[in-house]
ZAZAKE-439289 format. One record per residue: chain; x, y, z of N, C-alpha, C in turn; residue in three letters; residue number from 1. Coordinates in nm, 3 decimals. Last residue first. Layout:
<sites>
tilum  n.px  n.py  n.pz  ca.px  ca.py  ca.pz  c.px  c.py  c.pz  figu  lofi
A  X  Y  Z  X  Y  Z  X  Y  Z  ALA  NUM
...
</sites>
This chain:
<sites>
tilum  n.px  n.py  n.pz  ca.px  ca.py  ca.pz  c.px  c.py  c.pz  figu  lofi
A  5.398  12.787  8.752  5.371  12.738  8.599  5.268  12.836  8.548  GLY  211
A  5.470  12.837  9.017  5.385  12.735  8.988  5.333  12.705  8.870  GLY  210
A  5.639  13.078  8.992  5.530  13.131  9.018  5.416  12.977  9.027  ASP  209
A  5.865  12.990  8.873  5.859  13.036  9.020  5.727  13.037  9.084  ASN  208
A  5.802  12.950  8.645  5.824  12.806  8.728  5.811  12.871  8.859  ALA  207
A  5.811  13.209  8.557  5.670  13.127  8.559  5.695  13.005  8.633  SER  206
A  6.079  13.316  8.574  5.948  13.331  8.642  5.831  13.265  8.674  LEU  205
A  6.179  13.131  8.386  6.211  13.092  8.502  6.163  13.181  8.595  GLY  204
A  6.061  13.236  8.143  6.026  13.107  8.186  6.051  13.087  8.340  ILE  203
A  6.222  13.453  8.177  6.094  13.475  8.150  6.027  13.334  8.183  SER  202
A  6.449  13.408  8.136  6.449  13.444  8.236  6.309  13.461  8.281  HIS  201
A  6.440  13.287  7.843  6.468  13.175  7.960  6.466  13.256  8.113  TRP  200
A  6.425  13.522  7.728  6.329  13.450  7.699  6.297  13.343  7.809  TYR  199
A  6.691  13.632  7.724  6.558  13.693  7.807  6.428  13.605  7.829  HIS  198
A  6.907  13.383  7.758  6.835  13.489  7.682  6.735  13.514  7.769  PRO  197
A  7.214  13.378  8.007  7.068  13.340  7.895  6.985  13.404  7.862  ILE  196
A  7.535  13.304  7.995  7.426  13.377  7.934  7.303  13.333  7.916  ALA  195
A  7.633  13.145  8.286  7.588  13.142  8.156  7.514  13.284  8.112  CYS  194
A  7.688  13.189  8.581  7.754  13.065  8.509  7.740  13.072  8.363  GLY  193
A  7.577  13.339  8.740  7.636  13.412  8.654  7.694  13.346  8.556  LYS  192
A  7.206  13.187  8.810  7.316  13.195  8.845  7.438  13.326  8.703  THR  191
A  6.898  13.251  8.859  6.981  13.209  8.744  7.119  13.244  8.800  TRP  190
A  6.656  13.032  9.071  6.798  13.116  9.072  6.864  13.109  8.947  ASP  189
A  6.342  12.906  9.139  6.469  12.907  9.077  6.542  13.050  9.059  LEU  188
A  6.215  12.751  9.445  6.279  12.859  9.381  6.386  12.870  9.235  HIS  187
A  5.960  12.603  9.545  6.104  12.549  9.519  6.100  12.730  9.432  ALA  186
A  5.750  12.725  9.824  5.773  12.698  9.725  5.905  12.664  9.670  THR  185
A  5.606  12.672  10.175  5.667  12.723  10.075  5.700  12.653  9.946  GLU  184
A  5.462  12.526  10.345  5.444  12.657  10.326  5.540  12.736  10.216  TYR  183
A  5.514  12.284  10.352  5.417  12.281  10.243  5.410  12.434  10.269  GLY  182
A  5.889  12.279  10.396  5.767  12.304  10.430  5.690  12.306  10.355  THR  181
A  6.154  12.300  10.249  6.144  12.194  10.319  5.985  12.173  10.414  THR  180
A  6.205  12.350  9.878  6.114  12.397  9.996  6.144  12.290  10.069  ALA  179
A  6.482  12.336  9.644  6.379  12.296  9.724  6.327  12.360  9.839  GLY  178
A  6.613  12.565  9.429  6.615  12.516  9.541  6.498  12.453  9.599  VAL  177
A  6.742  12.510  9.076  6.622  12.518  9.152  6.636  12.507  9.272  VAL  176
A  6.990  12.723  8.921  6.929  12.629  9.056  6.803  12.635  9.067  VAL  175
A  7.170  12.782  8.639  7.103  12.808  8.703  7.071  12.692  8.830  GLY  174
A  7.406  12.719  8.457  7.324  12.846  8.447  7.255  12.925  8.550  CYS  173
A  7.736  12.609  8.599  7.570  12.557  8.557  7.518  12.716  8.550  VAL  172
A  8.086  12.552  8.525  7.955  12.599  8.573  7.827  12.594  8.513  ARG  171
A  8.327  12.300  8.577  8.254  12.426  8.492  8.110  12.439  8.559  GLN  170
A  8.712  12.319  8.674  8.498  12.300  8.712  8.454  12.373  8.636  ASP  169
A  8.962  12.348  8.611  8.882  12.251  8.530  8.725  12.253  8.574  HIS  168
A  9.047  12.520  8.796  9.031  12.563  8.664  8.947  12.443  8.555  PRO  167
A  8.846  12.475  9.119  8.966  12.425  9.014  8.941  12.478  8.900  ASP  166
A  8.687  12.584  9.378  8.672  12.548  9.234  8.849  12.526  9.197  ALA  165
A  8.449  12.640  9.670  8.580  12.644  9.602  8.602  12.567  9.499  PRO  164
A  8.195  12.854  9.597  8.195  12.738  9.655  8.364  12.713  9.623  VAL  163
A  7.958  13.121  9.716  8.081  13.086  9.641  8.109  12.966  9.686  SER  162
A  7.734  13.131  9.884  7.795  13.255  9.781  7.902  13.235  9.703  PRO  161
A  7.546  12.861  9.747  7.629  12.948  9.833  7.704  13.098  9.736  LEU  160
A  7.291  12.663  9.791  7.322  12.788  9.710  7.360  12.856  9.788  LEU  159
A  7.240  12.486  9.999  7.298  12.462  9.923  7.358  12.538  9.798  GLU  158
A  6.985  12.572  10.167  7.124  12.608  10.210  7.229  12.542  10.111  GLY  157
A  6.777  12.313  10.037  6.795  12.431  10.100  6.915  12.441  10.156  PRO  156
A  6.902  12.121  9.762  6.798  12.119  9.885  6.856  12.274  9.966  HIS  155
A  6.880  12.144  9.413  6.954  12.166  9.522  6.853  12.164  9.647  LEU  154
A  6.963  12.138  9.054  6.865  12.068  9.173  6.938  12.072  9.302  LEU  153
A  7.088  12.291  8.827  7.114  12.187  8.915  7.004  12.210  9.043  ALA  152
A  7.066  12.331  8.475  6.997  12.363  8.574  7.069  12.247  8.705  ILE  151
A  7.182  12.492  8.162  7.203  12.372  8.230  7.170  12.405  8.399  THR  150
A  7.045  12.554  7.844  7.053  12.596  7.988  7.086  12.484  8.051  PRO  149
A  7.217  12.384  7.569  7.136  12.453  7.614  7.135  12.498  7.799  ALA  148
A  7.485  12.320  7.518  7.478  12.446  7.470  7.328  12.522  7.552  THR  147
A  7.756  12.119  7.609  7.590  12.143  7.625  7.579  12.266  7.565  VAL  146
A  8.015  12.008  7.629  7.954  11.975  7.510  7.777  12.088  7.492  ARG  145
A  8.064  12.117  7.890  8.135  12.158  7.781  8.075  12.146  7.662  PRO  144
A  7.954  11.896  8.061  7.877  12.043  8.034  7.937  12.095  7.916  LEU  143
A  8.107  11.658  8.090  7.985  11.669  7.990  7.951  11.816  7.976  VAL  142
A  8.304  11.697  8.216  8.368  11.633  8.088  8.247  11.665  7.993  ARG  141
A  8.235  11.755  8.468  8.322  11.871  8.393  8.340  11.811  8.261  ASP  140
A  8.062  11.538  8.510  7.996  11.656  8.447  8.056  11.774  8.384  TYR  139
A  8.261  11.393  8.616  8.174  11.301  8.485  8.133  11.429  8.446  SER  138
A  8.437  11.425  8.849  8.446  11.479  8.709  8.361  11.440  8.636  GLY  137
A  8.376  11.325  9.122  8.408  11.208  8.996  8.482  11.273  8.862  GLY  136
A  8.303  11.471  9.304  8.423  11.424  9.260  8.493  11.344  9.155  GLY  135
A  8.055  11.527  9.310  8.081  11.429  9.420  8.220  11.432  9.388  GLN  134
A  8.051  11.895  9.277  8.018  11.761  9.207  8.013  11.656  9.328  GLY  133
A  7.956  12.248  9.293  8.059  12.102  9.334  7.964  12.013  9.326  LEU  132
A  8.000  12.474  8.982  7.944  12.368  9.069  8.011  12.255  9.139  ARG  131
A  7.941  12.826  8.992  8.046  12.692  8.988  7.947  12.571  9.069  THR  130
A  7.757  13.056  8.963  7.756  12.900  8.872  7.843  12.783  8.900  GLY  129
A  7.800  13.239  9.118  7.864  13.259  8.995  7.863  13.113  8.879  ASP  128
A  7.721  13.162  9.384  7.624  13.227  9.301  7.697  13.251  9.153  ARG  127
A  7.766  12.775  9.346  7.809  12.948  9.402  7.694  13.020  9.310  GLY  126
A  7.616  12.483  9.444  7.643  12.566  9.363  7.666  12.685  9.415  VAL  125
A  7.668  12.142  9.574  7.633  12.238  9.588  7.675  12.332  9.487  ALA  124
A  7.630  11.890  9.481  7.645  11.918  9.605  7.589  12.043  9.648  LEU  123
A  7.425  11.830  9.202  7.526  11.882  9.242  7.521  11.898  9.423  ALA  122
A  7.327  11.710  8.856  7.359  11.670  9.009  7.431  11.774  9.047  PRO  121
A  7.128  11.891  8.609  7.259  11.832  8.653  7.262  11.808  8.821  VAL  120
A  6.963  11.913  8.319  6.947  11.871  8.476  7.074  11.809  8.539  LEU  119
A  6.911  12.083  8.033  6.969  11.985  8.099  6.991  11.954  8.248  MET  118
A  6.732  12.127  7.736  6.724  12.157  7.862  6.810  12.026  7.947  LEU  117
A  6.729  12.037  7.462  6.674  12.150  7.505  6.717  12.234  7.640  ASP  116
A  7.000  11.878  7.304  6.891  11.885  7.372  6.852  12.022  7.438  ILE  115
A  7.245  11.828  7.156  7.092  11.870  7.085  6.978  11.888  7.185  SER  114
A  7.411  11.762  7.296  7.468  11.861  7.211  7.318  11.910  7.143  ARG  113
A  7.392  11.517  7.407  7.360  11.615  7.468  7.351  11.733  7.418  VAL  112
A  7.527  11.293  7.255  7.355  11.317  7.238  7.328  11.449  7.298  ALA  111
A  7.792  11.277  7.264  7.737  11.431  7.216  7.592  11.393  7.199  ASP  110
A  7.850  11.021  7.340  7.887  11.134  7.425  7.808  11.250  7.390  VAL  109
A  7.554  10.805  7.241  7.732  10.848  7.251  7.726  10.957  7.328  GLY  108
A  7.337  10.612  7.293  7.342  10.721  7.227  7.499  10.823  7.187  LEU  107
A  7.243  10.305  7.343  7.331  10.373  7.402  7.335  10.520  7.259  ARG  106
A  6.937  10.174  7.378  7.047  10.205  7.303  7.117  10.292  7.330  PRO  105
A  6.788  10.162  7.742  6.793  10.134  7.599  6.920  10.170  7.504  GLY  104
A  6.812  10.149  8.024  6.859  10.007  7.952  6.862  10.060  7.774  THR  103
A  6.963  10.386  8.258  6.881  10.326  8.134  6.907  10.218  8.066  PRO  102
A  7.098  10.291  8.571  7.105  10.334  8.436  6.974  10.316  8.353  GLN  101
A  7.168  10.383  8.890  7.068  10.326  8.842  7.081  10.397  8.706  SER  100
A  7.494  10.329  9.076  7.403  10.427  9.001  7.313  10.322  8.915  LEU  99
A  7.685  10.197  9.237  7.548  10.218  9.301  7.447  10.287  9.193  GLY  98
A  7.936  10.167  9.072  7.923  10.296  9.159  7.769  10.302  9.231  LEU  97
A  7.735  10.066  8.748  7.858  10.094  8.837  7.849  10.191  8.973  PRO  96
A  7.387  9.979  8.769  7.513  10.027  8.723  7.630  10.035  8.785  GLY  95
A  7.049  9.858  8.710  7.211  9.882  8.828  7.315  9.897  8.745  PRO  94
A  6.819  9.967  8.518  6.934  9.880  8.573  7.020  9.913  8.624  THR  93
A  6.498  10.079  8.423  6.625  10.145  8.454  6.698  9.969  8.517  LEU  92
A  6.247  10.179  8.220  6.320  10.086  8.273  6.451  10.116  8.323  THR  91
A  6.145  10.374  8.044  6.038  10.311  8.183  6.116  10.240  8.227  GLY  90
A  6.325  10.455  7.882  6.185  10.385  7.831  6.112  10.306  7.931  ASP  89
A  6.535  10.723  7.808  6.449  10.658  7.929  6.333  10.604  7.861  TYR  88
A  6.826  10.701  7.575  6.632  10.729  7.634  6.600  10.678  7.710  ARG  87
A  7.139  10.738  7.701  7.022  10.677  7.646  6.885  10.736  7.678  ALA  86
A  7.467  10.819  7.673  7.356  10.867  7.710  7.214  10.793  7.645  TRP  85
A  7.786  10.875  7.870  7.685  10.826  7.760  7.562  10.839  7.797  ASP  84
A  8.025  11.048  8.039  7.906  10.984  8.053  7.861  10.951  7.922  LEU  83
A  8.335  10.934  8.171  8.273  11.056  8.113  8.127  10.936  8.130  ASP  82
A  8.512  10.761  8.297  8.441  10.829  8.380  8.336  10.952  8.301  ARG  81
A  8.600  10.551  8.131  8.673  10.661  8.144  8.623  10.789  8.266  SER  80
A  8.363  10.348  8.152  8.491  10.348  8.250  8.592  10.456  8.239  PRO  79
A  8.086  10.573  8.218  8.188  10.500  8.119  8.282  10.472  8.176  LEU  78
A  7.775  10.564  8.258  7.845  10.593  8.326  7.959  10.510  8.251  LEU  77
A  7.470  10.714  8.152  7.517  10.584  8.164  7.692  10.588  8.192  VAL  76
A  7.189  10.936  8.190  7.338  10.892  8.202  7.364  10.776  8.199  PRO  75
A  6.891  10.972  8.016  6.967  10.966  8.109  7.101  10.917  8.109  LEU  74
A  6.699  11.187  7.839  6.784  11.101  7.846  6.854  11.127  7.960  LEU  73
A  6.308  11.187  7.717  6.429  11.217  7.828  6.567  11.121  7.844  LEU  72
A  6.091  11.365  7.557  6.238  11.297  7.494  6.324  11.290  7.663  THR  71
A  5.885  11.498  7.603  5.870  11.373  7.485  5.971  11.300  7.489  PRO  70
A  5.820  11.568  7.939  5.882  11.592  7.827  5.858  11.461  7.745  VAL  69
A  5.657  11.503  8.163  5.643  11.640  8.132  5.723  11.656  7.990  ALA  68
A  5.680  11.233  8.217  5.539  11.218  8.183  5.583  11.432  8.121  VAL  67
A  5.946  11.200  8.264  5.923  11.113  8.152  5.763  11.171  8.120  ALA  66
A  5.963  11.316  8.530  6.012  11.435  8.384  5.959  11.334  8.256  LEU  65
A  5.831  11.150  8.708  5.777  11.306  8.659  5.875  11.351  8.530  ALA  64
A  6.023  10.976  8.692  5.922  10.932  8.636  5.817  11.052  8.602  ALA  63
A  6.247  11.084  8.787  6.269  11.051  8.656  6.135  11.009  8.603  VAL  62
A  6.183  11.169  9.051  6.233  11.242  8.989  6.213  11.212  8.847  LEU  61
A  6.124  10.989  9.249  6.012  11.030  9.177  6.066  11.104  9.084  ALA  60
A  6.324  10.957  9.467  6.309  10.856  9.347  6.174  10.885  9.249  PRO  59
A  6.479  11.298  9.436  6.451  11.179  9.506  6.374  11.089  9.374  GLY  58
A  6.542  11.564  9.433  6.470  11.505  9.322  6.360  11.411  9.365  GLY  57
A  6.919  11.555  9.548  6.765  11.654  9.510  6.677  11.592  9.422  PRO  56
A  6.990  11.281  9.749  7.010  11.387  9.584  6.889  11.451  9.572  GLU  55
A  6.992  11.081  9.932  6.929  11.222  9.933  6.943  11.345  9.817  ALA  54
A  6.997  10.844  9.694  6.983  10.846  9.836  6.879  10.998  9.827  ALA  53
A  7.037  10.925  9.337  7.091  10.815  9.467  7.032  10.881  9.589  LEU  52
A  6.829  11.028  9.077  6.894  11.079  9.196  6.880  10.987  9.286  PRO  51
A  6.930  11.006  8.757  6.847  10.948  8.848  6.910  10.986  8.966  VAL  50
A  6.947  11.328  8.506  6.996  11.218  8.617  6.910  11.114  8.697  TYR  49
A  6.871  11.452  8.200  6.849  11.472  8.389  6.924  11.340  8.419  ALA  48
A  6.773  11.593  7.927  6.891  11.555  7.984  6.872  11.524  8.159  ALA  47
A  6.496  11.678  7.746  6.554  11.704  7.835  6.660  11.603  7.877  VAL  46
A  6.312  11.784  7.458  6.412  11.685  7.516  6.489  11.771  7.643  SER  45
A  6.122  11.994  7.449  6.092  11.847  7.395  6.183  11.772  7.416  ARG  44
A  5.957  12.273  7.608  6.110  12.168  7.574  6.063  12.048  7.544  ALA  43
A  5.815  12.463  7.671  5.788  12.354  7.535  5.885  12.276  7.524  SER  42
A  5.883  12.589  7.884  5.986  12.641  7.776  5.915  12.516  7.668  ALA  41
A  5.658  12.487  8.064  5.651  12.614  7.997  5.770  12.695  7.903  ALA  40
A  5.782  12.245  8.099  5.625  12.274  8.041  5.613  12.415  7.955  ARG  39
A  6.020  12.307  8.236  6.022  12.227  8.134  5.896  12.239  8.029  VAL  38
A  5.898  12.439  8.470  5.976  12.507  8.382  5.955  12.441  8.243  MET  37
A  5.704  12.217  8.545  5.684  12.348  8.516  5.767  12.426  8.438  ALA  36
A  5.945  12.081  8.642  5.841  12.033  8.557  5.769  12.149  8.511  SER  35
A  6.070  12.219  8.835  6.139  12.177  8.719  6.031  12.122  8.616  PHE  34
A  5.847  12.257  9.051  5.864  12.360  8.990  5.960  12.348  8.821  ALA  33
A  5.788  11.987  9.120  5.663  12.044  9.047  5.709  12.174  8.979  LEU  32
A  6.054  11.903  9.192  5.975  11.809  9.057  5.870  11.911  9.046  ILE  31
A  6.112  12.053  9.444  6.181  12.035  9.314  6.109  11.967  9.198  LEU  30
A  5.845  11.934  9.580  5.887  12.111  9.543  5.980  12.115  9.418  SER  29
A  5.967  11.694  9.640  5.834  11.722  9.566  5.815  11.857  9.485  LYS  28
A  6.182  11.733  9.785  6.209  11.692  9.633  6.077  11.692  9.540  ASN  27
A  6.110  11.894  10.010  6.194  11.934  9.936  6.208  11.868  9.763  SER  26
A  5.925  11.671  10.142  5.880  11.833  10.076  5.994  11.907  9.970  PHE  25
A  6.084  11.487  10.183  5.997  11.462  10.101  5.962  11.607  10.063  ASP  24
A  6.315  11.593  10.346  6.315  11.565  10.250  6.225  11.540  10.128  LEU  23
A  6.118  11.639  10.582  6.184  11.769  10.497  6.235  11.724  10.388  GLU  22
A  6.034  11.419  10.628  5.923  11.490  10.625  6.002  11.605  10.511  THR  21
A  6.275  11.270  10.698  6.211  11.232  10.623  6.080  11.340  10.546  PRO  20
A  6.523  11.534  10.787  6.405  11.421  10.811  6.326  11.410  10.704  SER  19
A  6.865  11.518  10.706  6.713  11.584  10.696  6.625  11.479  10.731  MET  18
A  7.130  11.429  10.779  7.050  11.501  10.867  6.896  11.537  10.828  ALA  17
A  7.213  11.392  10.509  7.173  11.277  10.568  7.074  11.320  10.697  LYS  16
A  7.247  11.659  10.439  7.137  11.578  10.370  7.110  11.429  10.434  ARG  15
A  7.480  11.683  10.619  7.347  11.767  10.594  7.211  11.751  10.546  ALA  14
A  7.652  11.544  10.521  7.616  11.552  10.663  7.478  11.612  10.673  SER  13
A  7.716  11.639  10.263  7.658  11.507  10.283  7.608  11.476  10.415  ARG  12
A  7.788  11.869  10.316  7.687  11.907  10.251  7.627  11.753  10.264  ILE  11
A  8.060  11.799  10.441  7.933  11.890  10.514  7.809  11.903  10.470  HIS  10
A  8.187  11.715  10.259  8.116  11.625  10.355  8.054  11.709  10.487  SER  9
A  8.243  11.916  10.059  8.151  11.801  10.051  8.085  11.714  10.189  ARG  8
A  8.358  12.074  10.224  8.258  12.132  10.193  8.143  11.986  10.136  LEU  7
A  8.597  11.911  10.264  8.564  11.961  10.352  8.397  12.009  10.320  GLU  6
A  8.691  11.902  9.987  8.655  11.791  10.052  8.581  11.789  10.192  SER  5
A  8.733  12.177  9.912  8.654  12.102  9.852  8.587  11.953  9.917  LYS  4
A  8.947  12.224  10.104  8.834  12.319  10.133  8.744  12.226  10.035  PRO  3
A  9.105  11.920  10.203  9.099  12.034  10.141  8.978  12.110  10.142  SER  2
A  9.235  11.811  10.507  9.111  11.785  10.441  9.100  11.939  10.330  MET  1
</sites>
C-alpha cells in the first residue's frame, strides 16, 4: 500500500469511528467558523462542495452557506473527472459516484476564476498546504484556476505536519479544523500553501473568535 493509500485508509477509518455526537459538534463548529469568515470578508461568491457521509461540514453545510453568501457555486463532476460548476438554487440531484449536484445551468470549468473564496474537501492537509484528497484528481485540476483563498474543512487530527505528495498535487491556503466537544470552537490555520494578504489574516482571526 502506498503512503497516500495508507493515510487515506487511516483517515476514513477515523472518520467512521467518530461518534454521532463528535461528528455533530465538529460539523456545527465548522459551519459557524466558516460562515463567520464569509461574512467578515464580505464575500459575494463562494465555491463549495456537498459533503458525503462523514465529510467535514455535514449535511447542513450547503444550506448554511446559501444563507451566508449571495452566490454559492457547487461542483458538477464531468466524465474527465474535471469539475463544472452551477449556482445553487436550493435543489440538488443525484450525480455520479454517489455525489449530489446542483440542478442549475452549467457555468463552465472557469466559473471559479471570479469567486471570492473557495471551500474544498480534503481527507488531510499538511502544514505546507499540501492537500490529500479522495484520489480522483478533480481538485488538482480545479485549484490552478483559482486565485481566491482556498480553504479546506477538516475534523480534528486531520491537519498534519506533512502528507505524502506527488508533483501534480495542489496546495490550499488554509484549513478550518472542527471541534468535537461543546467546550471548544473550530479554528482556522493559514498554511504555507499560498501568499495570503494581511487583510485575509485579519479575517481569519475574527473567524477564530466567532465572528
